[in-house]
N, C-alpha and C positions, 0 to 999 in steps of 0.2 A: 322207145328203142325196141326193136324186134330181137328175138333171141339170136338170129343169124347176122345181125348187124355188127360191124366192128366199131368199137368206140375209138374216137380220136383222142389225142392228148388233152384237149380242152373240153371234151364231152363228159357230162355227168350222167351216170347210170341211175335211173330212177329205181328205187327199191320197189318190190312187189307190195301192193297195198295190204295192210294187215288183215282186212276181211278176206282177201283172196287167199293169203297164206293160211288163215284159219280153216277155210273151206278145203284147201288141199290137205291139211293135216287131218281133218275129219274123214275125208275120203280115203286117205292112206290107212288110217286107223281101222276103217271098216274093210280094208282090202280091196277097194274099188279103184279101177282106172290106172292105178300107179303101182305096177307089180315090181317095184325096186327090191332087190335082194342083196343084203350086205354080203352074202356068201359068194356073190358073183364079182366082187370088186377086189383087186389085189394090187399091191405095190410092186412096181417093176424096178424102180430105182429111187433112191432118196439121197440128197446131198444139200447141205447148207440151207435147209428150210424149203427146198424144192422137192416135190414128189411127182414122179411119173406113174400114173395109174393105168390099169387095164380093167374095163368092165365088159363082161361077156354075158350076153343075153341071147342064147341060141334059139329061143322060141318066139322072140319078139321082133317086130319090124323096127328098123332104124328110126323111123319117124316117132315111135312110142318113146324112145330114149331122149328125144329132143324136146319133149313137152315141158313147158315151164313147171317147175316144182318137182320134176322127176327125182332129182338127187337130194331133195330136202331132208330125207331121213339120215343122210350121211354128211350134212352140212358141217358138223363139227370135225369131220375128218379132213376136209379140203382146206386149202389156203389159196388166196389170190396168187396167181402165177403158176399154179399147178397145171399139169397137162393130163387129159384123160383120153386114152385110146378106147374107142367104143367098137365092139363087135356085136353085130346083130345077125338075124337069120337071113337078111337080104343085103348085107353090106356092112361098111364100117366108116368111121370118120375120126378125126382128131379134134378135140375141143380144148380151149384155153379157159381156165377159171379166172374171171374178173371180179367176182364178188361172192362172198359166202354168208354174209349176214345182212339182212335177215333172210335171204334166200340165196341158193346157189345159182349163179348166172354164168353161163359158158357161151363162148363165141367160137366160130371156126378158127382154126389155126391156119394162118397163111404164110 
């Protein structure tokens, strides 16, 4: 399943392979390729276990925010069903969190 694909009710989302997750964590630890910053994420609303988030990345293109593993450093903050508003230097989008363990997987909100 691609990151932009919407799951159907009977579709199972394959988790990211452990070796891919390990590589992402190594690269994040070294500060390479994934410039996620916890300082740029904030809660806009919270109710009954649902959180509406805003992530602002004014110097990054939107495509960099949609890379698999980008939100991995914040996986423990998100829950399936949360919504993330993304703001980048060249646009924005709204994403729906469908999985947080072992990786954060989002799909476009339609």
